C-alpha positions as CSV (number, residue, x, y, z in Angstrom):
1,M,-29.4,46.3,-34.6
2,K,-28.3,45.2,-31.3
3,K,-27.0,41.9,-32.9
4,L,-25.0,43.8,-35.8
5,Q,-23.0,46.1,-32.9
6,A,-21.8,42.7,-31.1
7,H,-20.9,40.9,-34.2
8,K,-17.2,41.2,-34.8
9,E,-17.7,42.4,-38.3
10,G,-20.5,44.8,-37.4
11,P,-18.4,47.9,-38.6
12,M,-17.6,46.4,-41.7
13,I,-21.2,45.5,-42.3
14,E,-22.5,48.7,-41.3
15,R,-20.5,50.4,-43.8
16,S,-21.5,48.0,-46.7
17,I,-25.6,48.6,-45.6
18,G,-24.4,52.3,-45.8
19,W,-23.3,52.2,-49.5
20,F,-26.3,50.2,-50.2
21,R,-28.6,53.1,-49.1
22,K,-26.8,55.5,-50.9
23,A,-27.0,53.5,-53.7
24,R,-30.8,53.4,-53.3
25,D,-31.1,57.1,-52.8
26,A,-28.5,58.1,-55.9
27,D,-30.4,60.1,-58.8
28,N,-27.9,58.8,-61.7
29,A,-27.8,54.9,-62.6
30,V,-24.1,54.9,-62.9
31,D,-23.5,56.6,-59.4
32,S,-26.2,54.0,-58.1
33,F,-24.0,51.2,-59.9
34,V,-20.8,52.2,-58.6
35,M,-22.0,52.6,-55.0
36,Q,-23.5,49.1,-54.8
37,W,-20.3,47.8,-56.2
38,I,-18.5,49.5,-53.5
39,A,-20.9,48.1,-51.3
40,F,-20.7,44.4,-52.5
41,N,-16.7,44.8,-52.2
42,S,-17.0,46.0,-48.5
43,F,-19.3,43.2,-47.7
44,Y,-17.2,40.0,-49.6
45,G,-14.4,41.7,-47.9
46,I,-15.8,39.9,-44.3
47,F,-15.0,36.6,-46.1
48,D,-11.5,36.8,-46.7
49,P,-9.4,37.5,-43.2
50,Q,-6.4,36.6,-44.7
51,K,-6.8,39.1,-47.3
52,K,-5.7,36.4,-49.9
53,G,-7.8,38.6,-52.6
54,D,-11.0,39.1,-54.3
55,L,-11.4,35.7,-55.7
56,T,-10.6,33.8,-52.3
57,A,-13.2,36.0,-50.7
58,I,-15.8,36.0,-53.3
59,G,-15.6,32.1,-53.5
60,N,-15.8,32.0,-49.7
61,L,-18.8,34.2,-49.5
62,I,-20.6,31.8,-52.3
63,N,-19.4,28.7,-50.4
64,A,-20.4,30.2,-47.0
65,H,-24.2,30.2,-48.0
66,P,-26.2,26.7,-48.6
67,S,-27.3,25.8,-52.3
68,T,-30.8,25.9,-52.9
69,D,-30.7,22.9,-55.5
C-alpha cells in the first residue's frame, strides 16, 4: 500500500480499486457491470494525462503493456 500512496496517480488508482470492490460486493449483475465500467474508466484515465479522449487513453493503456505473443 505504501507504493500506491507514493505513486503520483495513487488517488486515481485507489478510486478505481474502490469501484472494483463495490462491483465485487454488488447484489445485482447490472449494478456490478456499471461499477466495473466506472472503475475501468477511472483507471484508464491515468494513461491520458493531456485528456485527449477515451480512445487515446485506452490506446495508451494497451500500448503501455508488453504483448504476450
